[in-house]
Structure formats: C-alpha cells, structure tokens
N, C-alpha and C positions, 0 to 999 in steps of 0.2 A: 296841549295848551292852546292858546289862541293869540292872535295879533294883539299887541299892547301899544296903543297910540302914544303913550308916554316914552316909549323907547325908540321912536322914529324921529330923527332930527335932520333938517336940511343943513348941509355943510357949505354948499356953494351952488349958485345958479346963474345962468347966463344964456341968452339966445334960445330960450325954450327948453333948456336942459337943466336938470337938477341932480346934484350929487348928494345922496342921502347916507346916513349911518343908522343901523338898526342893531340892537343888542337884545338877545333872548336866550332863555333856557331851552327853547325848542330846538330840535335837531334840524339841520339843513333840509333833509328830505321832507320834513313837515312844512317848513317855511316855503319851499318852492312849489307846493300844491296850488293848483288853480283856486283862487278865492281867498287865500290866506290874507292878502292885503286889501280885500274888498272894502273894508272900513276906511281905507286911505285913498280910495279911487278918485276922489275929488282933487287930490294933491299930486298923485303919480301920473306921469306921462310916458308913453311909449319911448323907449330909448334912455330913460333915466337909469342911472346906476345906483345900486344900494349896497354900500359896504356893510358887511354883517359880521358880528361876533355871535355865533350860535353855539348851542350846546353848553352854555356857561354852567359850570358846576358839575358836569358829568364828562363830556367829551368835547372840549372847546375846539371849534372849527372857525376859521376866518377866511373871508373871501368876498366875492362880489356877485350879486344877482343883477341881471338886466331886465327891465320891464319890457316884456315882449308885446303885450297887448293890454288894453284897458278899454273895454267896450260894454256899455250898459251897466256899469258899476262892477264888472267882473274883471279882476286884475290877474294876469298870468306873468310870472317871472321865469327866467331861464334857470337851469340847474346851476348850482354854485360852482364858480371858478375859484378854487382854493388858493390861498396865499400861505406861505410858510408851512406847507404840509410836511416837509422833510427837515429834520434837525439831526445832522450827522455827528454832533459832539456829545 
C-alpha cells in the first residue's frame, strides 16, 4: 500500500516540534522505508514523533516513529518503537 494523507493528523505542536498520529493497514516494516512519507515532506520535520497504529485488520502494531531526516523531499523515519507489544493475561 502507500501513504494516505487522510490518515496523518497533528496532535500537538510547539517550539518547532509536532506530535503526529498515523493509522494504516500497512505493516510497520513498510511504513519505516525511506520515502514512505515523502508526500508529507512539507509538514514533517526532523525530530517530529509519529504515533502509529499499523497493520490494522491483519496484525495490529502500535508505537512511535521518529523523523530522522527530511531533505530534498525525501523523508526517513526510525524503526518502530512498539507500545503494548506484550499482553500477559
């Protein structure tokens, strides 16, 4: 699949930092590929956090990506840092 601009929302911003939320059916390994967020390059800045709900409908995964670079319209994010990956009950 591909980046969907309708699923990226700004949650909060201050001092040159924005906290985003993104929801997608794509798997985290696809979302963290260089260029996935290129269509959002004008909005994303280095250091921004993107909370993500990925793999919706197949293997839901939740966590955060950090925008590592955004140069010449090419956006690169970190690998996903997962939240709630373990449920012991």
